[in-house]
N, CA, C and O atoms as a DFTB+ gen file, in Angstrom:
488 C
 N C O
     1  1       0.669     -28.587       9.136
     2  2       0.738     -28.015       7.784
     3  2      -0.117     -26.771       7.776
     4  3      -1.248     -26.759       8.263
     5  1       0.451     -25.730       7.213
     6  2      -0.282     -24.427       7.066
     7  2      -0.513     -24.190       5.598
     8  3       0.422     -24.119       4.800
     9  1      -1.780     -24.070       5.258
    10  2      -2.186     -23.763       3.884
    11  2      -3.107     -22.607       3.908
    12  3      -4.137     -22.636       4.581
    13  1      -2.743     -21.539       3.154
    14  2      -3.582     -20.344       3.099
    15  2      -4.123     -20.198       1.692
    16  3      -3.361     -20.226       0.725
    17  1      -5.459     -20.039       1.567
    18  2      -6.113     -19.866       0.309
    19  2      -6.335     -18.415       0.033
    20  3      -6.959     -17.735       0.848
    21  1      -5.854     -17.893      -1.085
    22  2      -5.937     -16.492      -1.429
    23  2      -7.373     -15.997      -1.359
    24  3      -7.616     -14.848      -0.989
    25  1      -8.346     -16.873      -1.718
    26  2      -9.748     -16.452      -1.758
    27  2     -10.310     -16.154      -0.347
    28  3     -11.307     -15.447      -0.201
    29  1      -9.643     -16.710       0.684
    30  2     -10.144     -16.488       2.048
    31  2      -9.399     -15.365       2.766
    32  3      -9.718     -15.069       3.917
    33  1      -8.420     -14.734       2.125
    34  2      -7.646     -13.666       2.723
    35  2      -8.216     -12.335       2.306
    36  3      -8.310     -12.065       1.109
    37  1      -8.608     -11.471       3.265
    38  2      -9.231     -10.160       2.900
    39  2      -8.189      -9.257       2.205
    40  3      -7.002      -9.265       2.529
    41  1      -8.707      -8.472       1.221
    42  2      -7.930      -7.456       0.587
    43  2      -7.961      -6.184       1.368
    44  3      -8.926      -5.936       2.091
    45  1      -6.942      -5.357       1.257
    46  2      -6.933      -4.043       1.813
    47  2      -6.029      -3.172       0.943
    48  3      -5.216      -3.686       0.175
    49  1      -6.176      -1.860       1.067
    50  2      -5.303      -0.962       0.343
    51  2      -4.098      -0.641       1.186
    52  3      -4.219      -0.058       2.264
    53  1      -2.942      -1.016       0.700
    54  2      -1.697      -0.791       1.453
    55  2      -1.272       0.676       1.422
    56  3      -1.812       1.459       0.639
    57  1      -0.334       1.047       2.245
    58  2       0.153       2.398       2.316
    59  2       0.701       2.939       1.033
    60  3       0.725       4.155       0.846
    61  1       1.143       2.087       0.138
    62  2       1.680       2.558      -1.170
    63  2       0.538       2.574      -2.240
    64  3       0.798       2.828      -3.417
    65  1      -0.662       2.314      -1.834
    66  2      -1.888       2.363      -2.656
    67  2      -2.028       1.134      -3.567
    68  3      -2.790       1.177      -4.533
    69  1      -1.324       0.063      -3.283
    70  2      -1.595      -1.189      -3.969
    71  2      -2.692      -1.947      -3.195
    72  3      -2.886      -1.742      -1.997
    73  1      -3.385      -2.809      -3.908
    74  2      -4.421      -3.663      -3.315
    75  2      -3.688      -4.975      -2.875
    76  3      -3.109      -5.673      -3.707
    77  1      -3.729      -5.285      -1.573
    78  2      -2.839      -6.303      -1.039
    79  2      -3.623      -7.350      -0.249
    80  3      -4.663      -7.085       0.353
    81  1      -3.053      -8.557      -0.293
    82  2      -3.473      -9.691       0.576
    83  2      -2.170     -10.299       1.140
    84  3      -1.271     -10.697       0.399
    85  1      -2.112     -10.350       2.463
    86  2      -0.927     -10.948       3.103
    87  2      -1.148     -12.445       3.148
    88  3      -2.060     -12.922       3.825
    89  1      -0.330     -13.182       2.440
    90  2      -0.468     -14.628       2.367
    91  2       0.213     -15.295       3.529
    92  3      -0.378     -16.139       4.203
    93  1       1.487     -14.913       3.775
    94  2       2.230     -15.488       4.891
    95  2       3.020     -14.372       5.586
    96  3       3.641     -13.530       4.938
    97  1       2.977     -14.391       6.886
    98  2       3.790     -13.454       7.679
    99  2       4.047     -14.119       9.014
   100  3       3.121     -14.636       9.638
   101  1       5.318     -14.112       9.471
   102  2       5.613     -14.796      10.751
   103  2       4.891     -14.249      11.924
   104  3       4.787     -14.950      12.931
   105  1       4.375     -13.043      11.883
   106  2       3.596     -12.487      12.987
   107  2       2.186     -13.004      13.066
   108  3       1.542     -12.932      14.113
   109  1       1.689     -13.545      11.915
   110  2       0.301     -13.990      11.842
   111  2       0.113     -15.480      12.132
   112  3      -0.990     -15.930      12.439
   113  1       1.214     -16.239      12.028
   114  2       1.113     -17.702      12.199
   115  2       2.407     -18.220      12.802
   116  3       3.429     -17.539      12.725
   117  1       2.395     -19.365      13.380
   118  2       3.661     -19.935      13.931
   119  2       4.513     -20.491      12.802
   120  3       4.572     -21.703      12.596
   121  1       5.168     -19.606      12.078
   122  2       6.017     -20.019      10.951
   123  2       7.483     -19.733      11.286
   124  3       7.818     -18.657      11.781
   125  1       8.345     -20.704      11.013
   126  2       9.787     -20.496      11.212
   127  2      10.422     -19.843      10.007
   128  3      11.402     -20.347       9.459
   129  1       9.854     -18.703       9.589
   130  2      10.420     -18.017       8.417
   131  2      10.771     -16.581       8.831
   132  3      10.247     -16.080       9.827
   133  1      11.647     -15.921       8.078
   134  2      12.000     -14.561       8.377
   135  2      11.451     -13.599       7.320
   136  3      11.679     -12.393       7.408
   137  1      10.742     -14.115       6.339
   138  2      10.202     -13.271       5.255
   139  2       8.701     -13.196       5.357
   140  3       8.083     -13.926       6.132
   141  1       8.092     -12.281       4.545
   142  2       6.660     -12.272       4.378
   143  2       6.350     -12.401       2.906
   144  3       7.179     -12.063       2.061
   145  1       5.125     -12.905       2.581
   146  2       4.676     -13.071       1.231
   147  2       3.317     -12.424       1.077
   148  3       2.407     -12.685       1.864
   149  1       3.175     -11.588       0.076
   150  2       1.897     -10.908      -0.209
   151  2       1.537     -11.010      -1.688
   152  3       2.387     -11.208      -2.556
   153  1       0.240     -10.868      -1.930
   154  2      -0.309     -10.881      -3.292
   155  2      -0.772      -9.441      -3.519
   156  3      -1.552      -8.908      -2.730
   157  1      -0.295      -8.814      -4.593
   158  2      -0.615      -7.406      -4.825
   159  2      -1.254      -7.191      -6.189
   160  3      -1.018      -7.953      -7.127
   161  1      -2.076      -6.127      -6.287
   162  2      -2.693      -5.739      -7.528
   163  2      -2.625      -4.212      -7.665
   164  3      -2.788      -3.463      -6.702
   165  1      -2.377      -3.791      -8.911
   166  2      -2.460      -2.374      -9.257
   167  2      -3.408      -2.264     -10.479
   168  3      -3.197      -2.922     -11.498
   169  1      -4.402      -1.461     -10.358
   170  2      -5.423      -1.306     -11.420
   171  2      -4.796      -0.642     -12.625
   172  3      -3.783       0.046     -12.496
   173  1      -5.402      -0.845     -13.842
   174  2      -4.892      -0.201     -15.044
   175  2      -4.797       1.322     -14.898
   176  3      -5.715       1.981     -14.411
   177  1      -3.698       1.832     -15.322
   178  2      -3.447       3.274     -15.307
   179  2      -3.019       3.840     -13.911
   180  3      -2.765       5.035     -13.761
   181  1      -2.952       2.956     -12.934
   182  2      -2.548       3.373     -11.554
   183  2      -1.080       3.144     -11.365
   184  3      -0.431       2.386     -12.086
   185  1      -0.566       3.851     -10.336
   186  2       0.858       3.789      -9.961
   187  2       0.934       3.638      -8.457
   188  3       0.234       4.350      -7.737
   189  1       1.762       2.732      -7.960
   190  2       1.979       2.695      -6.498
   191  2       2.761       3.926      -6.075
   192  3       3.523       4.487      -6.863
   193  1       2.575       4.342      -4.841
   194  2       3.350       5.480      -4.327
   195  2       4.840       5.089      -4.175
   196  3       5.152       3.976      -3.749
   197  1       5.747       6.010      -4.524
   198  2       7.161       5.736      -4.251
   199  2       7.338       5.488      -2.749
   200  3       6.753       6.168      -1.906
   201  1       8.168       4.484      -2.455
   202  2       8.471       4.137      -1.093
   203  2       9.789       3.412      -0.973
   204  3      10.329       2.876      -1.940
   205  1      10.291       3.415       0.254
   206  2      11.525       2.683       0.541
   207  2      11.236       1.723       1.684
   208  3      10.367       1.964       2.521
   209  1      11.997       0.615       1.698
   210  2      11.919      -0.390       2.751
   211  2      13.286      -0.651       3.280
   212  3      14.257      -0.615       2.525
   213  1      13.398      -0.917       4.566
   214  2      14.697      -1.348       5.112
   215  2      15.019      -2.748       4.761
   216  3      16.163      -3.178       4.908
   217  1      13.989      -3.526       4.272
   218  2      14.180      -4.928       3.854
   219  2      14.422      -5.003       2.383
   220  3      14.165      -4.038       1.663
   221  1      14.920      -6.146       1.903
   222  2      14.956      -6.417       0.476
   223  2      13.593      -6.939       0.075
   224  3      12.813      -7.413       0.901
   225  1      13.328      -6.838      -1.219
   226  2      11.998      -7.229      -1.718
   227  2      12.182      -7.862      -3.080
   228  3      13.096      -7.522      -3.831
   229  1      11.277      -8.806      -3.385
   230  2      11.264      -9.389      -4.743
   231  2       9.796      -9.284      -5.200
   232  3       8.877      -9.628      -4.457
   233  1       9.604      -8.809      -6.420
   234  2       8.268      -8.857      -7.057
   235  2       8.325      -9.906      -8.114
   236  3       9.288      -9.967      -8.879
   237  1       7.304     -10.746      -8.180
   238  2       7.173     -11.784      -9.211
   239  2       5.885     -11.491      -9.941
   240  3       4.819     -11.561      -9.330
   241  1       5.934     -11.166     -11.222
   242  2       4.756     -10.769     -11.973
   243  2       3.945     -12.002     -12.383
   244  3       4.461     -12.951     -12.974
   245  1       2.656     -11.944     -12.044
   246  2       1.717     -13.081     -12.423
   247  2       0.879     -12.686     -13.639
   248  3       0.711     -13.495     -14.551
   249  1       0.353     -11.471     -13.671
   250  2      -0.531     -11.003     -14.741
   251  2      -0.321      -9.563     -15.054
   252  3       0.079      -8.791     -14.183
   253  1      -0.580      -9.171     -16.284
   254  2      -0.524      -7.747     -16.694
   255  2       0.912      -7.367     -17.036
   256  3       1.820      -8.191     -17.142
   257  1       1.045      -6.026     -17.203
   258  2       2.383      -5.493     -17.533
   259  2       2.528      -4.124     -16.880
   260  3       1.559      -3.420     -16.597
   261  1       3.777      -3.794     -16.662
   262  2       3.996      -2.480     -16.027
   263  2       5.466      -2.044     -16.129
   264  3       6.314      -2.713     -16.720
   265  1       5.703      -0.907     -15.529
   266  2       7.068      -0.386     -15.448
   267  2       7.477      -0.367     -13.964
   268  3       6.805       0.215     -13.111
   269  1       8.623      -1.039     -13.701
   270  2       9.193      -1.058     -12.338
   271  2      10.250       0.020     -12.242
   272  3      11.147       0.085     -13.082
   273  1      10.157       0.862     -11.234
   274  2      11.120       1.927     -11.007
   275  2      11.855       1.644      -9.715
   276  3      11.243       1.479      -8.659
   277  1      13.194       1.587      -9.808
   278  2      14.030       1.458      -8.621
   279  2      15.124       2.474      -8.696
   280  3      15.967       2.418      -9.592
   281  1      15.131       3.412      -7.766
   282  2      16.028       4.572      -7.773
   283  2      15.951       5.244      -9.142
   284  3      14.867       5.682      -9.528
   285  1      17.050       5.346      -9.895
   286  2      17.065       6.051     -11.167
   287  2      16.853       5.098     -12.372
   288  3      16.945       5.528     -13.522
   289  1      16.574       3.823     -12.106
   290  2      16.364       2.859     -13.180
   291  2      14.900       2.485     -13.340
   292  3      14.109       2.578     -12.401
   293  1      14.561       2.064     -14.539
   294  2      13.201       1.506     -14.714
   295  2      13.250       0.482     -15.831
   296  3      14.111       0.536     -16.709
   297  1      12.299      -0.468     -15.782
   298  2      12.248      -1.554     -16.778
   299  2      10.844      -2.032     -16.915
   300  3      10.071      -2.003     -15.957
   301  1      10.486      -2.493     -18.151
   302  2       9.153      -3.112     -18.368
   303  2       9.158      -4.455     -17.665
   304  3      10.159      -5.171     -17.631
   305  1       7.994      -4.769     -17.102
   306  2       7.814      -6.069     -16.403
   307  2       6.581      -6.759     -17.021
   308  3       5.556      -6.129     -17.281
   309  1       6.725      -8.083     -17.244
   310  2       5.703      -8.891     -17.790
   311  2       5.573     -10.212     -17.027
   312  3       6.481     -10.530     -16.260
   313  1       4.529     -10.984     -17.183
   314  2       4.365     -12.212     -16.449
   315  2       5.560     -13.170     -16.595
   316  3       6.129     -13.344     -17.673
   317  1       5.908     -13.779     -15.453
   318  2       7.054     -14.716     -15.436
   319  2       8.340     -14.027     -15.049
   320  3       9.353     -14.706     -14.884
   321  1       8.358     -12.709     -14.894
   322  2       9.604     -11.986     -14.539
   323  2       9.598     -11.730     -13.052
   324  3       8.546     -11.561     -12.436
   325  1      10.789     -11.703     -12.485
   326  2      11.031     -11.374     -11.071
   327  2      12.055     -10.202     -11.053
   328  3      12.988     -10.162     -11.855
   329  1      11.844      -9.268     -10.122
   330  2      12.804      -8.204      -9.954
   331  2      13.240      -8.142      -8.456
   332  3      12.410      -8.204      -7.549
   333  1      14.503      -8.025      -8.253
   334  2      15.060      -7.845      -6.879
   335  2      15.124      -6.376      -6.581
   336  3      15.635      -5.609      -7.397
   337  1      14.621      -5.950      -5.431
   338  2      14.670      -4.591      -4.997
   339  2      15.533      -4.441      -3.757
   340  3      15.131      -4.862      -2.672
   341  1      16.707      -3.851      -3.895
   342  2      17.611      -3.722      -2.733
   343  2      16.983      -2.957      -1.594
   344  3      16.127      -2.100      -1.811
   345  1      17.402      -3.261      -0.383
   346  2      16.956      -2.470       0.802
   347  2      17.303      -1.028       0.610
   348  3      18.319      -0.683       0.007
   349  1      16.430      -0.175       1.141
   350  2      16.626       1.279       1.152
   351  2      16.605       1.928      -0.221
   352  3      17.078       3.052      -0.387
   353  1      16.049       1.212      -1.226
   354  2      15.941       1.788      -2.547
   355  2      14.541       2.459      -2.676
   356  3      13.539       1.994      -2.131
   357  1      14.546       3.564      -3.425
   358  2      13.226       4.205      -3.745
   359  2      12.642       3.385      -4.897
   360  3      13.280       3.143      -5.921
   361  1      11.369       2.966      -4.666
   362  2      10.723       2.112      -5.695
   363  2       9.247       2.373      -5.836
   364  3       8.569       2.804      -4.904
   365  1       8.772       2.100      -7.025
   366  2       7.328       2.069      -7.269
   367  2       7.117       1.345      -8.579
   368  3       8.044       1.176      -9.371
   369  1       5.855       0.908      -8.803
   370  2       5.502       0.211     -10.044
   371  2       4.249       0.831     -10.605
   372  3       3.352       1.229      -9.863
   373  1       4.192       0.911     -11.919
   374  2       3.050       1.490     -12.604
   375  2       2.480       0.468     -13.569
   376  3       3.203      -0.243     -14.267
   377  1       1.139       0.422     -13.581
   378  2       0.438      -0.496     -14.531
   379  2       0.289       0.210     -15.841
   380  3      -0.393       1.231     -15.920
   381  1       0.931      -0.326     -16.911
   382  2       0.884       0.264     -18.202
   383  2      -0.027      -0.534     -19.129
   384  3      -0.080      -0.248     -20.326
   385  1      -0.744      -1.522     -18.609
   386  2      -1.618      -2.365     -19.431
   387  2      -3.112      -2.074     -19.257
   388  3      -3.513      -1.121     -18.589
   389  1      -3.912      -2.933     -19.884
   390  2      -5.369      -2.744     -19.871
   391  2      -6.067      -3.608     -18.797
   392  3      -7.277      -3.504     -18.595
   393  1      -5.285      -4.453     -18.121
   394  2      -5.833      -5.338     -17.057
   395  2      -5.044      -5.130     -15.787
   396  3      -4.004      -4.472     -15.807
   397  1      -5.506      -5.666     -14.702
   398  2      -4.821      -5.524     -13.435
   399  2      -3.385      -6.057     -13.538
   400  3      -3.160      -7.094     -14.162
   401  1      -2.431      -5.376     -12.947
   402  2      -1.067      -5.855     -12.771
   403  2      -1.032      -6.613     -11.489
   404  3      -1.251      -6.015     -10.435
   405  1      -0.770      -7.899     -11.505
   406  2      -0.879      -8.824     -10.353
   407  2       0.526      -9.386     -10.130
   408  3       1.188      -9.845     -11.060
   409  1       0.964      -9.335      -8.850
   410  2       2.306      -9.849      -8.562
   411  2       2.402     -10.293      -7.130
   412  3       1.611      -9.891      -6.277
   413  1       3.388     -11.132      -6.878
   414  2       3.697     -11.569      -5.492
   415  2       4.847     -10.701      -5.037
   416  3       5.733     -10.325      -5.805
   417  1       4.791     -10.392      -3.715
   418  2       5.869      -9.605      -3.052
   419  2       6.457     -10.432      -1.918
   420  3       5.757     -10.837      -0.990
   421  1       7.742     -10.669      -2.016
   422  2       8.462     -11.343      -0.918
   423  2       9.367     -10.300      -0.271
   424  3      10.216      -9.693      -0.924
   425  1       9.164     -10.112       1.021
   426  2       9.952      -9.099       1.804
   427  2      10.792      -9.887       2.789
   428  3      10.303     -10.759       3.508
   429  1      12.096      -9.546       2.798
   430  2      13.020     -10.274       3.685
   431  2      14.033      -9.275       4.299
   432  3      14.785      -8.645       3.554
   433  1      14.067      -9.124       5.579
   434  2      13.171      -9.717       6.626
   435  2      11.752      -9.261       6.433
   436  3      11.484      -8.294       5.720
   437  1      10.840      -9.967       7.077
   438  2       9.415      -9.722       6.913
   439  2       9.047      -8.245       7.035
   440  3       9.679      -7.493       7.777
   441  1       8.011      -7.842       6.295
   442  2       7.594      -6.477       6.267
   443  2       7.138      -5.984       7.641
   444  3       6.450      -6.704       8.365
   445  1       7.509      -4.804       7.984
   446  2       7.083      -4.127       9.233
   447  2       6.795      -2.689       8.874
   448  3       7.530      -2.076       8.100
   449  1       5.735      -2.151       9.430
   450  2       5.316      -0.792       9.099
   451  2       6.405       0.238       9.424
   452  3       6.586       1.217       8.699
   453  1       7.121      -0.002      10.523
   454  2       8.168       0.958      10.913
   455  2       9.390       0.935       9.978
   456  3      10.258       1.803      10.068
   457  1       9.452      -0.060       9.084
   458  2      10.597      -0.177       8.145
   459  2      10.290       0.441       6.780
   460  3      11.116       0.398       5.869
   461  1       9.084       1.021       6.649
   462  2       8.711       1.563       5.319
   463  2       8.444       3.021       5.428
   464  3       7.827       3.495       6.382
   465  1       8.936       3.764       4.396
   466  2       8.659       5.188       4.255
   467  2       7.998       5.383       2.922
   468  3       8.536       5.008       1.880
   469  1       6.774       5.999       2.965
   470  2       5.992       6.181       1.755
   471  2       5.967       7.662       1.430
   472  3       5.767       8.505       2.305
   473  1       6.179       7.971       0.128
   474  2       6.091       9.370      -0.341
   475  2       4.747       9.544      -1.001
   476  3       4.583       9.149      -2.156
   477  1       3.742      10.140      -0.291
   478  2       2.414      10.331      -0.857
   479  2       2.451      11.470      -1.873
   480  3       3.213      12.424      -1.714
   481  1       1.617      11.369      -2.928
   482  2       1.606      12.485      -3.877
   483  2       1.023      13.734      -3.247
   484  3       0.268      13.679      -2.276
   485  1       1.392      14.845      -3.822
   486  2       0.921      16.170      -3.279
   487  2      -0.493      16.431      -3.716
   488  3      -1.063      17.467      -3.374
């Protein structure tokens, strides 16, 4: 049995400028899964950098509120909502609330650095 406690997983700033904790990844543990699971936070007033992934992704909002941008579409996101992000879509999320925007990220197939392109601000 593999149980990972979020409190024991170190945070880091991901390439898209979100604060991330990798909960499950098949490269980190002997897991028979093809996806990865991460816990992400975006501070109030902050926006993740636009980026694309070769993998599909799902965000599940736990706390806060924000605007999800996928290609030319955008929508308000609140706790309890999930959004599917197609592979190779340009995406970013912005925190429009007064508290941290907290969400889970499921990437399938599992996230790989070489599969992501980030557009850093000028």
